[in-house]
C-alpha positions as CSV (number, residue, x, y, z in Angstrom):
1,T,0.0,0.0,0.0
2,D,3.1,2.3,0.2
3,K,4.8,3.9,-2.6
4,G,8.7,3.9,-2.8
5,L,11.2,1.2,-1.6
6,T,9.5,-1.7,0.4
7,F,10.9,-4.6,2.1
8,M,9.2,-7.8,2.1
9,N,9.4,-11.0,4.1
10,T,9.3,-13.7,1.3
11,P,10.0,-17.4,1.1
12,G,13.6,-18.5,1.2
13,N,13.9,-20.5,-1.9
14,D,15.2,-18.3,-4.7
15,I,12.5,-19.0,-7.4
16,E,9.5,-18.6,-4.8
17,Q,11.1,-15.6,-3.4
18,L,11.0,-13.7,-6.7
19,S,7.5,-14.9,-7.3
20,G,6.4,-13.7,-4.0
21,M,8.0,-10.3,-4.4
22,V,6.4,-9.9,-8.0
23,A,3.0,-11.2,-6.7
24,G,3.3,-8.4,-4.0
25,G,3.6,-5.8,-6.4
26,C,7.3,-5.5,-7.1
27,N,8.3,-3.7,-10.3
28,V,12.1,-4.4,-10.3
29,C,13.7,-7.3,-8.3
30,V,17.2,-7.1,-6.9
31,F,18.4,-10.7,-6.4
32,T,21.8,-11.2,-4.4
33,T,23.8,-14.3,-4.9
34,G,27.0,-15.6,-3.6
35,R,27.0,-19.1,-5.4
36,G,25.8,-17.9,-8.7
37,T,22.1,-18.8,-8.9
38,P,21.0,-17.6,-12.3
39,T,17.5,-16.6,-11.0
40,G,15.3,-14.0,-13.1
41,S,11.5,-13.1,-13.4
42,P,9.9,-13.1,-16.8
43,I,7.3,-10.6,-15.4
44,A,9.7,-8.0,-13.7
45,P,13.3,-7.0,-14.5
46,T,15.7,-8.7,-12.1
47,I,19.0,-7.1,-11.2
48,K,21.5,-9.9,-10.2
49,V,24.1,-8.8,-7.8
50,S,27.0,-11.0,-6.9
51,S,28.7,-10.9,-3.5
52,N,32.0,-12.1,-4.8
53,T,34.3,-11.6,-7.6
54,F,34.9,-15.3,-8.3
55,T,31.2,-15.9,-8.9
56,F,31.0,-12.8,-10.9
57,N,34.1,-13.8,-13.2
58,N,32.6,-17.3,-13.7
59,M,29.0,-16.1,-14.5
60,N,29.4,-12.6,-15.8
61,D,27.0,-13.3,-18.6
62,A,24.2,-13.9,-15.9
63,I,25.2,-11.4,-13.2
64,D,24.7,-7.7,-13.5
65,L,26.8,-6.3,-10.7
66,N,29.9,-7.4,-9.1
67,A,29.7,-6.3,-5.4
68,G,32.7,-8.6,-4.4
69,T,35.0,-5.6,-5.1
70,V,33.4,-3.6,-2.3
71,V,33.9,-6.5,0.1
72,E,37.6,-6.9,-1.0
73,G,38.1,-3.3,-0.7
74,T,39.3,-2.6,-4.1
75,K,36.3,-0.3,-5.0
76,T,33.9,1.8,-3.1
77,I,30.2,1.3,-3.4
78,N,29.9,4.4,-5.6
79,Q,32.8,3.1,-8.0
80,S,31.1,-0.4,-8.2
81,R,27.9,1.2,-9.3
82,T,29.3,2.9,-12.4
83,E,30.7,-0.4,-13.9
């Protein structure tokens, strides 16, 4: 019922989680992964964020943003957003 950014308590399984968010009215999903689950939604755009560079390098065709560089300290959050 609120406009703007909303956090939801969804099921823990990747596919059910995205389905729950879209069913709840989500327009854009942000999916974080450490092991490289290539989950997306055919209904709402899904931005896939990797939490480590190893996974990003091995699946860079399926991951949109590498947040591993922030964890490693090689880039700031702002620098990683501009890639």
